[in-house]
C-alpha positions in Angstrom: 24.0 -9.2 -39.1 22.6 -12.7 -38.4 21.6 -13.9 -35.0 22.4 -17.3 -33.8 19.9 -19.1 -31.6 20.8 -22.2 -29.8 18.2 -24.7 -29.5 18.1 -27.1 -26.7 19.5 -30.4 -28.0 16.9 -32.5 -25.7 14.0 -30.5 -27.3 15.4 -30.6 -30.8 15.9 -34.5 -30.5 13.0 -35.5 -28.8 10.7 -33.5 -31.5 12.6 -34.9 -34.4 12.6 -38.7 -32.8 8.8 -38.0 -32.1 8.1 -37.2 -35.6 10.4 -40.1 -36.9 8.4 -42.3 -35.0 4.8 -41.0 -36.0 5.8 -41.2 -39.8 7.4 -44.9 -39.3 3.9 -45.8 -37.6 1.7 -44.2 -40.4 3.8 -45.7 -43.0 3.5 -49.3 -41.6 -0.3 -49.0 -41.1 -0.7 -47.5 -44.5 1.3 -50.7 -46.0 -0.8 -52.8 -43.9 -4.0 -51.2 -45.0 -2.8 -51.4 -48.6 -1.7 -55.1 -48.4 -5.0 -55.9 -46.8 -7.2 -53.9 -49.6 -5.0 -55.6 -52.2 -6.1 -59.1 -51.2 -9.8 -58.1 -50.7 -11.7 -58.9 -53.9 -14.4 -56.1 -53.3 -11.6 -53.5 -53.3 -9.2 -54.8 -55.9 -11.4 -54.9 -59.0 -12.0 -52.5 -61.9 -15.4 -51.2 -60.6 -14.6 -47.2 -60.3 -15.5 -47.1 -56.5 -13.1 -49.9 -55.6 -10.5 -48.5 -58.1 -10.9 -45.0 -56.6 -10.2 -46.3 -53.0 -7.1 -48.1 -54.3 -5.9 -44.9 -55.8 -6.5 -43.1 -52.5 -4.3 -45.7 -50.6 -1.7 -45.1 -53.3 -1.7 -41.5 -52.6 -1.9 -42.3 -48.8 1.3 -44.1 -49.2 3.0 -41.4 -51.3 2.2 -38.6 -49.1 3.5 -40.6 -46.1 6.5 -41.3 -48.1 7.1 -37.7 -49.1 6.6 -36.5 -45.3 9.3 -39.1 -44.4 11.6 -37.8 -47.1 10.8 -34.1 -46.1 11.7 -35.0 -42.5 14.9 -36.3 -43.6 15.8 -33.1 -45.4 15.0 -31.2 -42.1 17.6 -33.2 -40.4 20.1 -32.7 -43.1 19.1 -29.0 -43.1 19.8 -28.7 -39.4 23.0 -30.4 -39.7 24.4 -28.2 -42.6 22.9 -25.0 -40.7 24.6 -25.9 -37.6 28.0 -26.5 -39.5 27.6 -23.2 -41.2 27.0 -21.6 -37.9 23.4 -20.1 -39.0 21.7 -22.4 -36.3 23.2 -23.7 -33.3 21.9 -27.2 -32.1 23.9 -27.8 -28.9 24.9 -31.4 -28.6 23.2 -33.5 -26.0 25.0 -33.6 -22.5 26.1 -37.4 -23.2 27.7 -36.5 -26.6 29.4 -33.3 -24.9 31.0 -36.0 -22.4 31.7 -38.4 -24.9 33.6 -36.3 -26.9 35.6 -35.4 -23.9 36.1 -39.0 -23.1 37.2 -39.8 -26.8 40.2 -37.1 -26.2 40.9 -38.5 -22.6 41.2 -42.1 -24.0 43.7 -40.9 -26.9 45.7 -38.9 -24.3 45.6 -41.9 -22.1 46.9 -44.2 -24.8 49.9 -41.7 -25.7 50.7 -41.4 -21.8 50.9 -45.2 -21.2 54.3 -45.3 -23.2 55.7 -42.2 -21.7 54.4 -41.4 -18.1 53.3 -44.0 -15.6 52.1 -41.2 -13.0 50.6 -38.9 -15.5 49.0 -42.2 -16.9 47.1 -42.8 -13.6 45.8 -39.3 -13.3 44.6 -39.7 -17.1 43.0 -42.9 -16.3 41.2 -41.4 -13.3 39.8 -38.5 -15.5 38.7 -41.0 -18.3 36.9 -42.9 -15.3 35.4 -39.9 -14.2 34.0 -39.1 -17.7 32.5 -42.7 -17.9 30.5 -42.3 -14.7 29.2 -39.1 -15.9 28.2 -40.3 -19.2 26.7 -43.3 -17.5 24.6 -40.9 -15.3 23.7 -38.4 -18.0 20.3 -39.4 -19.8 20.4 -40.9 -23.4 18.4 -38.6 -25.7 18.7 -40.7 -29.1 20.3 -43.8 -30.4 23.7 -41.9 -30.9 23.6 -41.0 -27.0 23.0 -44.6 -26.2 25.7 -46.0 -28.5 28.2 -43.3 -26.9 27.2 -44.5 -23.5 28.0 -48.3 -24.4 31.1 -47.4 -26.1 32.6 -45.4 -23.4 31.6 -47.7 -20.6 33.0 -50.9 -22.2 36.2 -48.7 -23.2 35.1 -49.4 -27.1 34.9 -53.2 -26.7 38.0 -53.5 -24.5 35.9 -54.2 -21.2 32.8 -56.2 -20.7 29.8 -54.3 -20.3 28.4 -54.2 -17.1 24.6 -54.6 -16.6 23.9 -51.5 -15.1 20.3 -50.0 -14.6 21.5 -46.3 -15.5 22.9 -47.7 -18.9 19.7 -49.4 -20.0 17.3 -46.6 -19.3 15.0 -46.1 -22.4 15.3 -42.7 -24.0 12.1 -42.9 -25.7 9.8 -43.4 -22.9 
């Protein structure tokens, strides 16, 4: 019998996003270093020591790229494990609320043609969900996108300039 362990979505996303940023920075710095070394005549020549440094820079770029590929594989493995039920990675609060909002929005559209009084109740529910989504902290880019989509009603309303919406999640 396997046991399921639920991970905090905030912790999982924060850790994975921190690793994404570190790998991206390292890869960018390594590319800059390599480009500078290529342009430097003392390093870009057939002399064994200079050639050895360029080979090391090539290896460094390959290793950082391999780390990035491995990290992307980790993301895929987490998603696949979550789909299979082996590992439960709970959704972030924003995504939980957003799924409820999508459901409420589809019911609201269906009710618009059938029941004016029921429509008003559903509209209040959808608006309450939008306000809850706005107050919930965005953990990652999908959270931020969900907040924007919900609060501007998937582009049918203007997006207000609300400080709660624009809080950065990567600080």
